[in-house]
N, C-alpha and C positions, 0 to 999 in steps of 0.2 A: 461491299455493302457500305453505302456511304451512312455510317450511325453519326458522322460528324454534324450533318444537316441540320440544320435549325428547326424543321419540322419535325424530324424524327424524334425530336424531343416529347412531342405528344405522347409516343408509344414506350417510355421509358420506365415507367411503373408496372413492376413485373403484375401487379393484378387485374391489369389490362388485358394480361392473357389470360385469365382466371374464367373459364363460359361456364361453370358450375352456376354461379349465382345469376345467370340469366334466367327467362322463364322458360317455362316450356313450350316447344317444342325442342328452341333454340340449345337448353344447356344438353341435350344430349347425342347431340351433332361430334361426331370428328373435329379435332381444334387443328388440323392441318391437312390439306387435298392435294394430290398430285394430279388431277383431272385439269388439263389445259385448257377447257371450256371456260372453268372458272378463274381463269386467272388474268388478270390486267395487263393493257399492253404497255404500262410500265414496269412489266416482270418478266425481262426477256431473257433471262438467266433459267426460267422457270423453275425458280424456287416455290418451294410448296406453297399453299395459297392458305394462310393462317387466319383463323375467328378470330377477332379481336372484341372483347367485352365493350369498352367503351363507344367502337365505331359501333358496333351492332344498338346498343342502347340508344344513340342517337338517329341511326336507320330508322328505331320503333316510334322514334319521337318524332320524327319527321315525317313518315305515313302515315299516324296518327295526331296531324296536325292540330286538331281541334279542341284535344284532350290529352295534348304532351304536356307532361307533366316540366318540361324546358318550356320558359315561355323567353320567345324571340321577337326583337323589334327591328326594323329594316331604318337605318336613320337616313341614310343618303347613298348614293352607288358603292358598293361595297363594302358600307360602314355597318356594323349591327351591335346591338345589345343584347345580354340574355338574363336572366334569372331562373334560379334554381333552388326552390325551397327544400330546407332540409329538416330531418325531423325534429331536431331540439328548437324550432320556427325560426332558425336563425336563415342565412339566403347565399348562396354563392349569384355574385353579378358578375358579370364581363362583359367587355366591351372589345371590338376588332376592327380597324379600320383597314380600308380596302390593300392597303401593302400588307396586312396581314401583322401587324403589331397590335400586341395582345396585353390588356391590361383587365387585372379582375381583383379579385376580394371576397369575403364573407362579411355579409353585413350581421350585427348581431341583432336578435329579437326586442332587447329589452332598451340598448343605448341607441340602435341607429347607426354603429360606429362600426368602420369598414378594418379587417386585419389582414395580410397579406396572407395568400395561398402558399402551404408548403410548398417547397420545392418538387417537381414532381421527380420521383423515384427514389427520393433523397431516402426513405426511411421505408422498407418492410412493413412498418408497425402503423405508417399513417397513408390512410387510401389518399391519393388526389386524381378522382375521377373525370377524365377530361372528356366526358360525354356533350357537356356544355361547349366547350371549345371546338370540338368536332361537328355539331349540329351546324353551325355557322357556314361551315366550308361546304356541307351538302347543300344547304338553301342558295348560297351564291352559286355554288357549281350547278345546281339545275336551271338559276337566271342565266349564267353563260352559255349554256347549251341550247336553251334554246332557242338565245340570238343566234346561235349560229357556231359561236366559239367554242371548240369542244378542246382547245388543245389544253392541255394538262387538269380537264375536267372530265368529271365521271358525265355520260351519256345523259340526257336528258330522257330518254326512253326508259334506259334501265331507272331510274330513278319515278317513273311515272307509273312504270310496270309495276314499281315496290308498292306504290301507293294503291294503284289499282286492284292487287293481291290482298293488301290490308283491310280495304273494304270492303270485297267479296265474301274473304276467306278470313279474316281476323289474323293472319297470320302473312308472314314474308317466305317465300320458298329459300330452299337451302340455295339454288343456283345463285340468284340476285343477292343474298346475302353475303355469299362469298365473293362473289367479284366485288361489289359494293367495298368491301372489308378490303382485299386484296390492294382494288385499285386507290383507294386513300390510301394504304400504309405505303406503298414503293411509292405514288404522286407526292408524298409530303416526306418521306427520306431522300428523295432525290430531288427534291426544289422543283417538283412542276406545278406544284400548288405552294404561293408563299406563305411561309408562316415566318415571325420574328421571335424569337424563345432562347434564349440560351442557358445550357446546361441544368434545364430544367425549372429554371427561377421566372417565373411572371409578376410582370410588374403592377403594384399597388393600384387601384382603382380609389381613389383619392376620395374621401369624404363630400371634399368640393366637390370635383365633378358630377357624385350622385345630386348631390342637392341643389347641381344647378339647373337641373330638370333637362340637360342639353339632350339628354333620350327621351324622354316625354312626348316630342315632336314626330316621334317615327311612327311607323306605320307595323300594328300586330301582324306578324305573318304566321308563327305559330305558338300555340298554347295560350294562355291567357295572365300577361305579367301583370302583376300589381303596384310592385314596387317603383318599376321605371316608367309606367303611365300614371301613376298618382290615382288609382283610381281606388276603391274601397272593397270589391268583390271580395278579398278574404275574409273569412268569416271572423271574430272576433272573442275572445272569451271575456269571464265579468269582469277581469281586471281591464280589457279592451287590448289587449297584445293581439297582434294579428298572427292568426295560423292559416296555413297554406296544407292542400290537400297533399299525403304520405299512402303510398303503399306497403305493404306487408314486408315487399322487397328492399326499400327502402329502409324501414323501422326495424326489419333484421340485421340490415350491415350495422345499423347503430349500436343493436344491442348484440353485437357477434364476441366483443371481448368477455362480455360475460357468460354466454352460453355456452363460448369454447370451454367452460371451467366445469359443465354439466354434464355428469354422466347418471343413466340411466337405465334400467333392464328392459329387455325386451315387451315385458309387460305392461313398463310405467311408460315406455316409447307410445305404446297402441292408446296410451287415456293423453296424450298431446292433439288437439285439435290440428285440423290442418284447413289451410286458407290458400288459393289460388294466388303467386306474387304480386298479383295485379290489382288484389282487395284492398280498396281505400280504406286505411285508417283512422278511423272518428278523432275527433282533436281531443277528447278527453281522453283516451287510452292513451294517444299521446305524451298527456298530463304526466299521466300514472307511469307510464313507460322510464319517460326521462328521470320523474323524481325518484323511483326505485333504483335506476341504476345510477343515477346519478348520489345516492345517499348509502351506497353499498358497505363504504369504511365508517361511515358514522356511528357513535356510541348506540343513539335510536334511530335506525334505518327506518325511511317513509315505509313501513310493509302494510299499513291497515288503513288504506283508503276507502273513501264511502262516495259511493255515485247514487244517488236519486234522483228521481225526474219523473215524469208523465209517465205512461204506459204506453207501451212500444215503441219509445225513444230507441230501443237498440242496446240496452244496457249490459243484459245476458250475450246479448251476442260479442259487444266489444271485450267482454273479460274472455271469450272464449280468443279471439284476435290478440288479446295480449299475452295468453296462454302460449298460441302458435307463436307469437314472436320471441316470446322469451326460451321457447321450448320446453315447457314446464308441462308436467302432469296438471291436470284441470279436475278438482271435485267440486259437489255440489250439495248444499243442504237450504231445503225450502223451508221456512218455517210454517207455524202455523198457529191457530187461535189456545192450543192446549200444547204447545211449545215448551217443554222446561227445561232447567239446564242440564240434568242428566240425560237428555236426548243430544246435548253438542258434546258429550265424554263417550258415551256406548249407546249400541241399538242391540237389539232379540232379531236374530236372523234365526231359522228354522234349521235345525243340527241335523246336515245329513250324513254325522258319521256313520253307516251303515244304514240299512231299510226302517223305512218307518214300521213299527211295531201294531201288530193286527190288536185292535180292542175286542176287550170281551165281552160279548153282545154285542157288536159291531161287524158288520159282514163287508168286508173291501180296506182298503188301505186307509190311513189316518187322513184328514185333510191338509192340506199344505197351507203354509202361513198366507200365501194368495188367497187360497179360498178364502180365509178368516176375514183376509181384510176386504174382499170386493163382496161378498155375498154370506155375512156374519146369518141371518136369518136361516139359510138354507143348511149351515154347518152347523147352526144350533138342533135344528130337526132332525139332521142326519143323524147327529150323537143321541141326541135323549130320545128321540120320538115323539115328542112334543110340537106343538105348530106354534111360532111364537113370530110373526111377523116383523115387530117393532125390537129384534132383538140386535143387540151392539156385537161389535167385537170383543168388547171383555164380556157380555153373557158366552161367546162362543170360546173364548179362550178358557172360560170357567168350566165350559161341559168338557173341553178337550181334556184338559188337567184332570178332570174326577176320571173321564174314561180310560186314560193313559193308565192313570194310578191303579185304577181296578184292574188293568191287565196285566201290569206287573205285578201286582200282589197275586195273581191266579199263577204266574208263571214261575212258582219258587227256585225252580234253578236257571232261571234267567235276570241277569240284574235289571234294574227299571232302568228307560232312558230316558233322559230330560228330551222333550220336544224342539226346545230352543237353548240357545246360546247365547249370551254374552260377547259383542265384540269392539273393538274401536270402534268408534263414530268416522265418519267420511273427516270432521271437523278434526279431529285428533290427530288422524293420519296425516294431512296435509301438515298441519304443525310439525309434528316428529320428522316428516321426512323430507321438507322443503318443497311441498308442491303450491300448487293454487288453490282456495278455495272460496267460492262463491257462496257468501250468505245473502240467500233471497228473501224478500218482501219479513225482514223482522219487526218492522213495524205492527206484523199484525199479532205479535205475541202478546195476549191477553194481559199474563202478570209482569209488569215492568221490571221486577227484581230478577228475573231469569238472566237479562244478560248482563244482568250486572256482577253475576256469580262469574262471569266468564272473565272479570278488569285481569286476573292474577295471571292469563293467558296471553296478555295482549304484546308484552314487552319481551325484546330478542334477550333469550336463556330462560325465560319463565322453564319453572317445574310444571311437567305435567303429569297427572294421573294416569296409567295404564287399567284397565280394567284387572289383569294378572296380580296386582297390588306393587308393581315396580313404578318406579318415575323417572321419567327421562327428559332433557332440558328441549324448548324451543327451537326446530332449527332455523339458522340464522335469517334463512333465505325465503322463509315459509310467508305467505303473501294470504292477507284475508282481505276479499273486497266485498265489503255490505253494499247488497244493494237494494233499494226500496223506491217501490212505486208514492206518488203523493196526489192527493185529492181523491182517494178511495174510500169506502162509507168504513174501510173493514180497518182501517189504518188508527196508529193510536199512538202518542206521545211518547219518546221515548226516555229514558231517567237519560237526567243532565250527567251522571258521571260515567255513561255509556259513552255518551257521546263525546267526552272529553278523551276517552280511549281511542278516537278516531283520529287517525295521522292529518287527516284534513278530508272536507267534505266537497264534492262536486255538485252543483246542482243544473241541471239539466230542464228547464222548463218550454222551450221550445226550440223546434229543429228548423232552421233556414231554408226556405223552399228550394232553393239548389242543389242541397244536401239530400232531402228529403226523394226530390224526383232524381236523383244520380243513384239514390238506394234500391228503389221501385224498380229503375229501369235494370239496372244489375240482376236483382233478385226475380225479375219477370222475363226479362227478355225482350222485353218492350222497346223499340226505336223510333218509334212517331214520337219527337219532342212535341208537334203543337197540341197531340191527342192528351198528352199525359198533360199540359199546364191546362189543357180544358178541363181535366177531369180533375185537376187537384183544384182548381175556383169553383166547382160545383163541390165537390169533399168540404170545403172551407167553408161557404156558405153553408151546408146542411149541418157545420159544426156549431156556426155563430148563432143560429137561428135556434137551435136545440140548447145553447147558452144562455141566450136572450131570454128566451120562454120556459126555464128551468126543468128542459126535456134528457137530464143527463144523470139522472141517480140512479135509474137502472141497468143502462148500458152504457155503450161505450161510442164513440166516433173516433178513434185512435188511427197513427198512419196505416196498422195493420188493416183496417177496414178498407182504406183506399188502396193498401197494395194487393188485396184481393179483388177490389171490383177490377181493378186493372189485369190481373192474372184473369179473371171471368172474359174482362172484355176480349181480350187474346183468343180466347176459345171460341167465344159467344160470338165476335163480331158488333158493333156501332150499330148495328138492327137492333140487338136486343138489348141495349144499354140503359136504358129505363127498368127495364125485369133486373137486369145486373144489378143496378143502383139501389133498386130495393130489396134485394137479397145480402148484400154483401155489405150495405151500410145501414139502410134505416132500420132493417131488420134486426139490428145489433143495438140499433141504440135504444129499442123497445119492442116488446113484444105485442102490446097492444094495438089490436085493428085498428081501432078509432086514434089513436095516436100519431099510428105510422100513415094512416092516410090524413090526416093533417101535416104533417112533414111534406108530403108528394106534392097536397093543392097548395099549400104553401110558401114553397119553398123550395122543394127537389124538382118541379116537374117546369116551374119558370127560370129556373138556375140552368137546367139540360138546354134549354129553350134558346135564353141567352148564349150560351155555351156553342151553338150551332148544328145541337142535334135533335134530329126529326125525332117526333114522337111517334 
């Protein structure tokens, strides 16, 4: 094996052969194969055909070039520049000449300065993913093969088949994947494809070269590079820093040093949300993730973020994605106007330690807690025989207690059983066990002093009281994510002492159009970009009309309504788009028929017509 060939250095990193980190179904395939039909012409000794993680990631990005995470610019014949955003906001920038001379570096997101990549294979602790360097080889191989030059390259038909399969099936067949990996591996290892890289060291792509804009004159052939093209398509945070799209797989790789230290029971594992590896991670989640991981060793780690914004922005979904990336159980607590401090510390649940007692004068089993909560009037009448349509949960509980007490008194030989027991709340469980807990809609709490009562529990090492009288300390990894909507009539001011306890506050007041459409496309399966664009414009005009004319107090015209409209259109077709618009969007804005007609006549119908939809 010509392991001393410069091209072999791209395969020196042992993590490149760990295919378990690939998305499904590629991570389930055997790593090696002895099937000669999947072996390269550059593998004459019929050595095992081996799947390679970096080669597979390069192939997947190549096959889905429009949505590729890696952006590639073709500068000239055989010369390429590539850009790959990292989870922390920085980016790998690489350049390759026609002769295979490579230079690359990591561009800092804050300073824009370049630093050298670590040597490939130099450390098992440091990941140096060569996918960005291998991708340009696939593109150049395809161009050469299409021109009839197949010496040392992958055949044009093979790569064309990979793209066709991905376009129709959303994946690449095992045969093609193995052929490409084997061909790249042996062609590079034996020098059939020229690459100039020695001992795993890649020359630094300097700040001067990157700032000279020598790469911006090229043609984009893959993905959506931002830095190389000098475009401003990347979204920005409030501080103006540029952030690029990241996937769950990329974010998990970033969090791996932390998640490798966690151990959960089988039951706790079930409490961890699951998302596909290709799920896009919102930039707000990346911010929370990076700050959480970076502050692990701090005296006061950043464990109490607050995320507030418009309804339907995806805050709770974002917290689920965060829990998935951090591989940590997630619990929730939804606040209401009557929430008290005690609700954060304990909760009442039905006492299931034995069967329900039969009450004296009451035939049948005692009602459950769910019965009391969902239909207190029926429970009250069942227990007392008195009809009281306006009976509250409190009325039903009092009646329950009287009947249970009477039953216990009548059965002297059997001790009375408390129908309810007190247990630790989800909030306390999360703090004690190191989980993530999302506290939702905290501004709805009527009494501003409720959250003030939790101030002593916000710091690491805080003492948490348990219901049995014991006290324990807050787990160092426990995270409380406070999420809240803004602009709703039920929202109230939050005490300043509570705001002070938040590690920081992320405000999400608007979602960029491209991000909104990507989310809707993912959630609904709609593949018609033109249709999505037109529906978005109509929805936006309806929202603006309602805002200008003050038709916003009763209902909602959020992204959820647009997503539901797209989903209905997927089912009913564009022929019914006027009806589905009324049902999914306008009916959510207001229930008043006169106002609905006003919106249709003065805005919706015209907007739909202008968007090209026939009435």
